[in-house]
Every structure is written in structure tokens, then in C-alpha cells.
C-alpha positions as CSV (number, residue, x, y, z in Angstrom):
1,X,-58.5,-53.5,16.0
2,X,-55.7,-55.2,17.9
3,X,-53.8,-53.5,20.7
4,X,-50.7,-53.2,18.6
5,X,-52.5,-51.5,15.7
6,X,-54.3,-49.2,18.2
7,X,-50.9,-48.2,19.7
8,X,-49.5,-47.6,16.2
9,X,-52.5,-45.4,15.3
10,X,-52.0,-43.3,18.5
11,X,-48.4,-42.8,17.4
12,X,-49.5,-41.7,13.9
13,X,-52.0,-39.2,15.4
14,X,-49.6,-37.6,17.9
15,X,-46.8,-37.3,15.4
16,X,-46.7,-34.4,12.9
17,X,-49.6,-35.1,10.5
18,X,-49.9,-34.9,6.8
19,X,-52.9,-33.6,4.8
20,X,-54.3,-37.1,4.2
21,X,-54.7,-37.8,7.9
22,X,-57.3,-35.3,9.3
23,X,-57.1,-36.7,12.8
24,X,-53.4,-36.1,13.1
25,X,-53.7,-32.6,11.6
26,X,-56.4,-31.8,14.0
27,X,-54.2,-32.9,16.9
28,X,-51.4,-30.7,15.6
29,X,-53.7,-27.7,15.4
30,X,-55.0,-28.4,18.9
31,X,-51.5,-28.5,20.4
32,X,-50.6,-25.2,18.7
33,X,-53.8,-23.6,20.0
34,X,-53.1,-24.8,23.5
35,X,-49.5,-23.5,23.4
36,X,-50.7,-20.0,22.2
37,X,-53.4,-20.0,24.9
38,X,-50.9,-20.7,27.6
39,X,-48.6,-18.0,26.4
40,X,-51.5,-15.5,26.2
41,X,-52.4,-16.4,29.8
42,X,-48.8,-16.0,31.0
43,X,-48.6,-12.5,29.6
44,X,-52.2,-11.4,30.4
45,X,-51.8,-12.4,34.1
46,X,-49.2,-9.7,34.6
47,X,-51.9,-7.0,34.0
48,X,-54.1,-5.7,36.8
49,X,-57.1,-5.8,34.5
50,X,-56.8,-9.6,34.4
51,X,-58.0,-10.1,38.0
52,X,-61.7,-10.7,37.2
53,X,-60.6,-13.4,34.8
54,X,-58.1,-15.2,37.0
55,X,-60.4,-18.1,37.8
56,X,-61.2,-18.7,34.2
57,X,-57.6,-18.5,33.2
58,X,-56.5,-20.9,35.9
59,X,-59.1,-23.4,34.7
60,X,-58.0,-23.1,31.1
61,X,-54.3,-23.4,32.1
62,X,-55.0,-26.5,34.2
63,X,-56.9,-28.2,31.3
64,X,-54.2,-27.4,28.7
65,X,-51.3,-28.4,31.0
66,X,-53.1,-31.7,31.8
67,X,-53.5,-32.2,28.1
68,X,-49.7,-31.7,27.7
69,X,-49.1,-34.3,30.5
70,X,-51.3,-36.8,28.7
71,X,-49.5,-36.1,25.4
72,X,-46.2,-36.7,27.1
73,X,-47.4,-40.1,28.5
74,X,-48.7,-41.1,25.1
75,X,-45.3,-40.3,23.6
76,X,-43.6,-42.4,26.2
77,X,-46.1,-45.2,25.5
78,X,-45.3,-45.2,21.7
79,X,-41.6,-44.4,21.9
80,X,-40.6,-47.7,20.2
81,X,-42.3,-46.5,17.0
82,X,-40.3,-43.2,17.1
83,X,-37.0,-45.2,17.4
84,X,-37.9,-48.6,15.7
85,X,-34.3,-49.7,15.7
86,X,-34.2,-49.8,19.5
87,X,-35.7,-51.9,22.2
88,X,-38.7,-50.4,24.1
89,X,-36.7,-49.4,27.2
90,X,-33.9,-47.8,25.2
91,X,-36.4,-46.0,23.0
92,X,-38.2,-44.5,26.1
93,X,-34.9,-43.5,27.6
94,X,-33.8,-41.9,24.3
95,X,-37.0,-39.9,24.1
96,X,-36.9,-38.8,27.7
97,X,-33.3,-37.5,27.3
98,X,-33.9,-35.9,23.8
99,X,-34.3,-32.2,23.4
100,X,-38.0,-32.4,22.4
101,X,-38.7,-34.8,25.3
102,X,-37.2,-32.4,27.9
103,X,-39.1,-29.5,26.4
104,X,-42.4,-31.4,26.5
105,X,-41.7,-32.5,30.1
106,X,-41.0,-28.9,31.2
107,X,-44.1,-27.8,29.5
108,X,-46.3,-29.3,32.3
109,X,-44.0,-30.4,35.2
110,X,-43.6,-27.0,37.0
111,X,-47.3,-26.6,37.2
112,X,-47.8,-29.8,39.2
113,X,-44.7,-29.6,41.4
114,X,-46.4,-27.5,44.1
115,X,-49.0,-30.3,44.5
116,X,-46.3,-32.8,45.6
117,X,-44.0,-30.3,47.4
118,X,-46.3,-27.6,49.0
119,X,-43.5,-26.1,51.0
120,X,-41.8,-24.9,47.8
121,X,-44.9,-23.6,46.1
122,X,-43.5,-20.0,45.8
123,X,-40.2,-21.2,44.3
124,X,-42.0,-23.6,41.9
125,X,-44.2,-20.7,40.7
126,X,-41.1,-19.0,39.5
127,X,-40.1,-22.1,37.5
128,X,-43.3,-21.9,35.7
129,X,-41.7,-19.3,33.5
130,X,-40.3,-22.3,31.6
131,X,-43.7,-22.8,30.0
132,X,-42.4,-20.3,27.4
133,X,-40.3,-23.2,26.2
134,X,-43.5,-24.6,24.7
135,X,-42.9,-22.3,21.8
136,X,-40.2,-24.8,20.7
137,X,-43.0,-27.4,20.2
138,X,-44.5,-25.2,17.5
139,X,-41.1,-25.4,15.7
140,X,-41.7,-29.0,15.0
141,X,-44.9,-28.4,13.0
142,X,-43.4,-26.0,10.5
143,X,-40.6,-26.8,8.1
144,X,-39.8,-23.2,7.6
145,X,-38.9,-22.9,11.3
146,X,-36.8,-26.0,11.2
147,X,-34.4,-24.1,8.8
148,X,-33.1,-22.2,11.8
149,X,-32.0,-25.4,13.5
150,X,-30.5,-26.8,10.2
151,X,-28.5,-23.7,9.7
152,X,-27.2,-23.6,13.3
153,X,-26.3,-27.3,13.1
154,X,-24.5,-26.9,9.8
155,X,-22.5,-23.9,11.0
156,X,-21.9,-25.0,14.6
157,X,-18.1,-25.3,14.3
158,X,-17.8,-21.8,12.9
159,X,-20.1,-20.3,15.5
160,X,-18.3,-22.0,18.3
161,X,-15.0,-20.8,17.0
162,X,-16.2,-17.2,16.8
163,X,-17.7,-17.4,20.3
164,X,-14.4,-18.8,21.6
165,X,-12.5,-15.8,20.1
166,X,-15.0,-13.4,21.7
167,X,-14.6,-15.0,25.1
168,X,-10.8,-14.9,24.9
169,X,-11.0,-11.2,23.9
170,X,-13.4,-10.5,26.8
171,X,-11.2,-12.1,29.4
172,X,-8.0,-10.4,28.1
173,X,-9.6,-7.0,27.9
174,X,-11.2,-7.3,31.4
175,X,-7.8,-8.1,32.9
176,X,-6.1,-5.2,31.1
177,X,-8.8,-2.7,32.1
178,X,-8.7,-3.9,35.7
179,X,-4.9,-3.2,35.8
180,X,-5.4,0.2,34.2
181,X,-8.3,1.5,36.2
182,X,-8.1,-0.2,39.6
183,X,-5.4,2.2,41.0
184,X,-7.6,5.2,40.2
185,X,-11.1,3.9,40.9
186,X,-10.8,0.8,43.1
187,X,-14.4,1.0,44.2
188,X,-15.5,0.6,40.5
189,X,-12.9,-1.8,39.1
190,X,-12.5,-3.7,42.4
191,X,-11.7,-7.1,40.9
192,X,-11.4,-8.9,37.5
193,X,-15.1,-9.6,37.4
194,X,-15.8,-5.8,37.3
195,X,-13.5,-5.6,34.3
196,X,-15.3,-8.5,32.7
197,X,-18.7,-6.8,33.1
198,X,-17.2,-3.7,31.4
199,X,-15.8,-5.9,28.6
200,X,-19.2,-7.6,28.0
201,X,-21.1,-4.3,27.8
202,X,-18.5,-2.8,25.5
203,X,-17.7,-5.7,23.2
204,X,-21.4,-6.5,22.8
205,X,-22.0,-2.8,22.1
206,X,-24.6,-2.5,24.9
207,X,-22.9,0.3,26.8
208,X,-24.8,0.4,30.0
209,X,-22.6,3.3,31.3
210,X,-22.6,2.0,34.9
211,X,-18.8,1.3,34.7
212,X,-16.4,3.1,32.4
213,X,-12.7,4.1,32.4
214,X,-11.5,7.6,33.5
215,X,-7.8,7.4,32.8
216,X,-6.4,8.3,29.4
217,X,-4.8,4.8,28.9
218,X,-8.1,3.2,29.9
219,X,-10.1,5.4,27.5
220,X,-7.7,4.7,24.6
221,X,-8.0,1.0,25.3
222,X,-11.7,1.3,25.6
223,X,-11.9,2.8,22.1
224,X,-9.9,0.0,20.7
225,X,-12.1,-2.6,22.4
226,X,-15.2,-0.9,21.2
227,X,-14.1,-1.1,17.5
228,X,-13.1,-4.7,18.0
229,X,-16.4,-5.4,19.6
230,X,-18.3,-4.2,16.5
231,X,-16.3,-6.6,14.3
232,X,-16.5,-9.5,16.8
233,X,-20.2,-9.4,17.2
234,X,-20.6,-9.2,13.4
235,X,-18.8,-12.5,12.9
236,X,-21.5,-14.9,14.3
237,X,-24.2,-12.7,12.5
238,X,-22.3,-13.1,9.2
239,X,-21.9,-16.8,9.7
240,X,-25.7,-17.3,10.3
241,X,-26.6,-15.0,7.4
242,X,-24.3,-16.9,5.0
243,X,-25.8,-20.2,6.3
244,X,-29.3,-19.1,5.5
245,X,-28.2,-17.9,2.0
246,X,-26.5,-21.3,1.4
247,X,-29.4,-23.3,2.6
248,X,-32.0,-21.6,0.4
249,X,-29.6,-21.5,-2.6
250,X,-29.0,-25.3,-2.2
251,X,-32.8,-25.9,-2.0
252,X,-33.4,-23.8,-5.1
253,X,-30.7,-25.4,-7.2
254,X,-31.0,-29.0,-5.9
255,X,-33.2,-30.0,-8.8
256,X,-30.9,-28.4,-11.4
257,X,-27.8,-29.8,-9.9
258,X,-29.0,-33.4,-9.4
259,X,-29.3,-36.1,-11.9
260,X,-32.9,-37.1,-12.7
261,X,-33.8,-40.8,-12.9
262,X,-37.1,-42.0,-14.3
263,X,-38.9,-44.2,-11.8
264,X,-42.2,-45.8,-12.7
265,X,-44.8,-46.8,-10.0
266,X,-47.6,-49.3,-9.9
267,X,-50.0,-50.2,-7.1
268,X,-50.6,-53.7,-5.8
269,X,-53.4,-54.7,-3.5
270,X,-52.7,-57.4,-1.0
271,X,-55.9,-59.3,-1.1
272,X,-57.2,-62.4,0.8
273,X,-54.8,-65.3,0.8
274,X,-52.1,-63.3,-0.9
275,X,-48.7,-65.0,-0.3
276,X,-47.2,-61.7,1.0
277,X,-49.7,-61.4,3.9
278,X,-47.9,-61.2,7.3
279,X,-44.5,-61.2,5.6
280,X,-41.9,-58.6,6.5
281,X,-40.7,-56.2,3.8
282,X,-37.1,-57.5,4.0
283,X,-38.4,-61.0,3.3
284,X,-40.4,-60.2,0.2
285,X,-39.3,-61.9,-3.0
286,X,-38.8,-58.7,-5.0
287,X,-36.7,-58.8,-8.1
288,X,-33.6,-56.6,-8.4
289,X,-34.4,-53.0,-9.2
290,X,-37.9,-53.2,-7.7
291,X,-38.7,-51.5,-4.4
292,X,-41.7,-50.7,-2.2
293,X,-42.0,-46.9,-2.1
294,X,-44.9,-46.7,0.2
295,X,-47.7,-48.7,1.8
296,X,-51.3,-47.4,1.9
297,X,-53.1,-48.9,5.0
298,X,-56.6,-47.8,5.9
299,X,-56.2,-44.3,4.5
300,X,-52.7,-43.9,6.1
301,X,-49.3,-43.9,4.3
302,X,-46.8,-46.2,6.0
303,X,-43.1,-45.8,5.3
304,X,-41.8,-49.3,4.6
305,X,-39.0,-50.5,6.7
306,X,-37.3,-53.9,6.9
307,X,-39.4,-55.1,9.8
308,X,-42.7,-53.7,8.5
309,X,-45.3,-56.5,8.2
310,X,-47.6,-56.6,5.2
311,X,-51.3,-56.8,6.2
312,X,-54.3,-58.0,4.2
313,X,-55.9,-55.0,2.5
314,X,-52.7,-53.1,2.1
315,X,-51.9,-51.3,-1.1
316,X,-48.3,-51.5,-2.0
317,X,-46.8,-48.8,-4.2
318,X,-44.0,-50.5,-6.2
319,X,-41.4,-48.5,-8.0
320,X,-38.8,-49.5,-10.6
321,X,-36.1,-47.5,-12.3
322,X,-36.7,-47.0,-15.9
323,X,-34.3,-48.2,-18.6
324,X,-32.3,-45.6,-20.4
325,X,-33.3,-47.0,-23.8
326,X,-37.0,-46.8,-22.9
327,X,-37.0,-43.0,-23.1
328,X,-40.1,-41.9,-24.9
329,X,-42.2,-44.9,-23.8
330,X,-45.3,-43.8,-21.9
331,X,-48.2,-45.5,-20.1
332,X,-51.5,-44.4,-21.6
333,X,-55.1,-45.0,-20.7
334,X,-57.7,-45.5,-23.4
335,X,-61.5,-45.8,-22.7
336,X,-63.4,-47.7,-25.4
337,X,-66.7,-46.0,-26.4
338,X,-69.6,-47.5,-28.3
339,X,-68.4,-46.1,-31.6
340,X,-64.8,-47.3,-31.1
341,X,-63.5,-49.5,-34.0
342,X,-62.0,-51.9,-31.4
343,X,-65.3,-52.8,-29.7
344,X,-66.2,-56.4,-30.5
345,X,-62.7,-57.3,-31.7
346,X,-60.4,-59.8,-30.2
347,X,-57.1,-58.5,-28.9
348,X,-55.2,-60.6,-31.6
349,X,-57.3,-58.8,-34.3
350,X,-56.4,-55.3,-33.2
351,X,-54.3,-53.1,-35.6
352,X,-51.7,-52.1,-33.1
353,X,-48.3,-50.7,-33.8
354,X,-45.3,-52.8,-32.9
355,X,-44.4,-50.0,-30.5
356,X,-47.6,-50.5,-28.5
357,X,-48.9,-53.2,-26.3
358,X,-51.9,-53.7,-24.0
359,X,-50.7,-54.1,-20.5
360,X,-54.0,-54.5,-18.7
361,X,-57.7,-54.1,-19.2
362,X,-60.0,-52.7,-16.5
363,X,-63.5,-53.9,-16.9
364,X,-65.8,-52.6,-14.2
365,X,-64.1,-53.3,-10.9
366,X,-61.9,-56.1,-12.3
367,X,-58.4,-55.9,-13.7
368,X,-57.9,-58.4,-16.6
369,X,-54.7,-59.6,-18.1
370,X,-55.2,-59.5,-21.9
371,X,-54.8,-62.5,-24.2
372,X,-55.3,-63.0,-27.9
373,X,-58.8,-64.4,-27.6
374,X,-60.2,-61.7,-25.3
375,X,-63.0,-59.7,-26.9
376,X,-63.1,-56.0,-26.1
377,X,-66.3,-54.3,-24.9
378,X,-67.6,-50.8,-24.7
379,X,-66.5,-49.2,-21.5
380,X,-63.3,-51.2,-21.2
381,X,-60.3,-49.2,-20.0
382,X,-57.1,-50.2,-21.8
383,X,-53.7,-49.5,-20.2
384,X,-51.2,-49.2,-23.1
385,X,-47.5,-49.2,-23.0
386,X,-46.5,-47.2,-26.1
387,X,-44.2,-44.9,-28.0
388,X,-46.9,-43.8,-30.3
389,X,-49.5,-41.1,-29.8
390,X,-53.0,-42.6,-29.8
391,X,-56.1,-40.6,-30.3
392,X,-58.4,-40.2,-27.3
393,X,-55.7,-41.7,-25.0
394,X,-54.5,-39.9,-22.0
395,X,-51.2,-40.2,-20.1
396,X,-51.4,-42.1,-16.8
397,X,-49.8,-40.7,-13.7
398,X,-49.4,-43.2,-10.9
């Protein structure tokens, strides 16, 4: 296997796997297990009963953090496959500055910083709390968790607007409360920030009780702000709730609200000396209406892009939109048995309806294009393109 193919295979493994690629799925499970182990260690280390196990926990943490570092290096190495439209340097820079890239860097970097800067070991130990951010890595492996990000992204304008309103209300109420209470209790409301702290605890309905008004105007204003706070905090909650409802409703009704189009698929193997070998997808002489839906390559499914090269041994899944007037035509498979009336007959001698034609004959491991003089044998598998129901024939799903 060439270096290029090896690099591409590494990329396929470290990306989110599908059920057909057991190596990639195993890698996903391993990463999730390591994340959960690290979080367990981070919590268990705070208990006094964990002292006898500190050595073992430190070893486990070192191994898992080192694995995160190796994973990060591999993602940098294969970044051009994550962003195929970019050059390698730009792809690496894009990954490093991406949200997932920053999370994966912070997953291991604080652990190794004391090695390079011993003087700041105590301070760097505090930064290791960011290992909790590894939880965001689990989000990538589950579509259900990605709904949260989709909803927030879709409702970001409304959320930002509501947060802006809350901030304006906090600033205004803090200044008003400062002016009302500072003359009476200057040691409590000593500046505008004290009023802001009161506004935050009141508007967010936390109510710590460490700072509160004592004058009648201040208490009346505090009551008003408390009622407004209940409504203001409910605005972002309502926006997110509505976003979740819209998202799941859209997913549920997408099939009903969309127009269905019949697409038929066939599989083509690129054998030895095939003219498409080493050609790029964008250069293939495909007729209009025909497209390459997927490429099966050594047990993996490759999503075809314009620059994807066709390799010998690939299986191309070709799709074509069905004609509207062909509604009712189906592809059927018929296996000829010894007692079949068609065995021993030539194709031209078959009593076939005008609405039926033999597309292909599979004989053993060979696919044969039928002609009038071909004699049918027992065990032949006939692919029929038909409008008519034929006894012992089964529908073909490609």
C-alpha cells in the first residue's frame, strides 16, 4: 500500500466511523472510553480515599493523555483530507483554529506544560481543569448530541438579541439601584459594580441575599426588577425550546413535505485495464442524468468528489433518475431451476411479454449480456426489466 493510501486510511480510521468499518468504530469507542476514564480520575482524585490509587491513576492519565496527543498529531497529518478544497498548509491552519482542533489541543496540552516550564507547575496544574472540555469530543460521535449545536446555530440571532436586552436591563437597573441605595448604605452599594452584582442575582432569580435594598423606593424597584427578571430569563429558554420543537418537527415531516424521485442504482466494477482506471471523477465520460453515488474501495465507502481518482478494483455505484413514464417498471431476478420451461431454450425462443426484457444473465461468477442465440441453462440468474408479475421472480434491491 502506497504512502498516500496509508495516509488516507489513517484519516478514515480517526474520523467518525460507520458500521461497515470496524477499525474506525473501534477507534471511536476507544476515544470515548479514554475521555470517560479521564473524567472519572479528575473527580475521584478529589476524594481522600483515592490516595492509595494515585500512582495507578497517574499512569492511566499519562497513557490516555499521550494517546490524545498522538491523535492530535494524526489529525494534523491528515488535515488535507478533512478540507480537500484547501492546500495542505491552509488545511492544517484551518483545523488548528477550528473549535474541535482547539478542544483536542486543550485535551492534552495542560498536562505536558509543567514538563517544559517547571517553574509554573502549580499554575499549570490548575489549567488541567480544561480536560473537562474533552466531553465536547463525545458530542462528535453522536448525532443526537449534535442537535444542540444545530438548534443554537439556527437560533443564534434570537438568542443574542435576548441576551442583549438582558444586559441593557442589568446595567440600567444597577445604576438606578446604586443611586437609590448608596446614600443609605454606602458600604454595600459603594459603586455601580455593586449594583450590577445585585442586578445579576435578582434578574437571574438567584437571590444570594448578600446585597439587597433597604429603602422603600429601592424595595419597590427591586420587586419590579424581580418580575422582569423572571420574564427575561424565560426568553432564551423559550427560544431554545421552540428551536428543539421545530428541529424535530422538521425531521419528522421532511419525508412527507419533500418530493420523492425514483433513482435506480447499478454497480460497476473497475477491473484490469478498465478505461476509467486512474481517471478523476470530474473527467469521467458519464452521460447526462447519470451520477456516481458512492465508491466501494477495499471494504470502505468513499464519497466521490471531483478530484477523487478511480482505482483498479473499485466498485462504482451509479445512479440515474427514473423516467416519469416508467412508473410501474421493476427490476426482477429469476433463478432458472431444472424443471423450468426456459431451460434449454434460446433467448429468441422465449415467450416473453412485450413489457419484459432480459437485461443480464448471471452464470456462475460471470455476467453475460443476452443475445438471441444464447441458450439458457439451469442455475442461470436472469435480471428482468418488466411491468409484468412473473412467477418465482423476486424484486431486486440495489
